[in-house]
Each structure stands twice: as structure tokens, then as C-alpha cells.
N, C-alpha and C positions, 0 to 999 in steps of 0.2 A: 504494499499499500504506499502510495506516495505521501509526502508531507502535505501537499495541497489537498488530497483526499481526506486526510485526518483533520486538517483545519476545517474543511467543509462540514464534516460530521460534527465537530465540536461547536461550530457556529450554529448549525441547525439545532443541535441539542439545547444550546442556550436560548435560541428563539422559542423552542417548543415549551420551555419551562419559564418563559417570560423574564429571562435574565435582563439585567439593566446595564446599559452602556458597555457592551461587549467590545473590547479592543484587542487587536492582534498587533503585537510589537515584533518587528524583525530585529533580532539581537545578534544575528550572524556578524562576525567580525568584531563584536564587543566582548564576547565571552565564548568559552568552549562548552558551557554547561548545557546549552540547547541552541536551536536555531530561532525558535519563536517563543514568546510568552503570549498566552491568551489570558486576559483579565476580564472578569465578569462579576457582577454583584447581584445580591438578592436583598429584598426588604426585611427578611426574617431568617432566623436560623433554619426553619423548616424549608424555606425556599433555597437557601444555600445548599442544604443537604440534598434536596431534590435536583438541583442543577448538577452537582457533583455526580450524583447517582446516575442521572441520565447520560452525562458524558461518558462515564465509566462503562455503562451498559451498552451504549451504541458502539463505542470503539471495541469493546469485548466481543460483540456480535460479529465484528470484522477480524477478529483474531489479534486485536491490539490490546494488550494488558499494560497497565501502568507498571513501571519498574519500581515505583515507590509512591507512597501517598502519606500525607500528614494531615492532621486536624479534624478528622472525621468525628472524633468524640465531642468537639466543642461546637462545630458547625458555625464558626465565626470566620475562619480563613482556612479553606481546604486546598491543599496542593496535590495535583495529580501530575506525576512526572512520566511522560511517554518518551523519554529520551531526547527526541528532537523537538518536542513541544512540551512546555511546562504550563499547566493550566492553574491559575489562581482564581478560586471562587471565593469572593469576599462577602461578608455582611457589609452593607453600605457604610456603616460607621467605621469599620476597620479599614475599608478601602480609602476612605477620606483621610484617616489617620496616617496610614503607611504610604500612600500616594506613590505607588511603584511606577506609574506612568511618568511622572515628573522626573523620578530618579533615572529611568532609562532613556527618556527623551532628552534630558539634559546632557546625556553622554553621546549625543550626536545621532540619535535614532530618527532619521528623516523618513523612514519607510514603515510608518505605522498606519494601520487601517482601522477605521472606526466602523463598527456595526451597531448602529444606535437601535435601541429598543425602547419604546415608551414605557414609563411606569404605569402600572394598573392598580 
């Protein structure tokens, strides 16, 4: 499965669970930990959990399992590491606090892509 196919599944999963402000950050050339970060947020711990579960299930159906995950117990910031893509699923309050987009964009990331979803 290509990286773009994985990104498409992740984005569709975020949309299906009404994820807020989904962003894809191209971090190639800035770090060796991954090629992309996908950042999405939810309004509640339940939504954060649902977003992470949906992403994990849809990629697992295609034979792509995360090599590592963190935060599933708290449902405030869940990280799913798919090797070339690391997905950060935030509660909206944690996302504002940590502001990963600013951190990585300030490091010269000009190739980021917004996938806006409206809050409901």
C-alpha cells in the first residue's frame, strides 16, 4: 500500500467520525521518524477514541497495523504510528495547548495540506 493510499484512508476515517481541522504535514527532510504527520481533533474524549479506533480499523482492514500506539487509556492525545505516517488524534484542548502544527510549520514545512471539517 502506498503512502498516499494510507493518507486517503486516514483522511476518510477522520471525515466519517466528524474529526475537526484535519491537517497533513509533510515532514520529509525535517526528520527521519516519519514522512507525514496527520493531526486531527475531537470535541470529547469519546470522539477522540472513536477517531483513533476508526483510523486503526480501516488501515487494519488493508493489512496496515500500527507499529506503536500511545494514549488510548486517556483519550486526550492518541498517537498511532504507522511508520511512514504518524497520526495524532487530539482532544481540542490538548491540540491548542501543544500546537504541533506551529512547531513543525515553523521548521520550514511549506507542504502542509488542510482538510477542513466543520464542527457539529
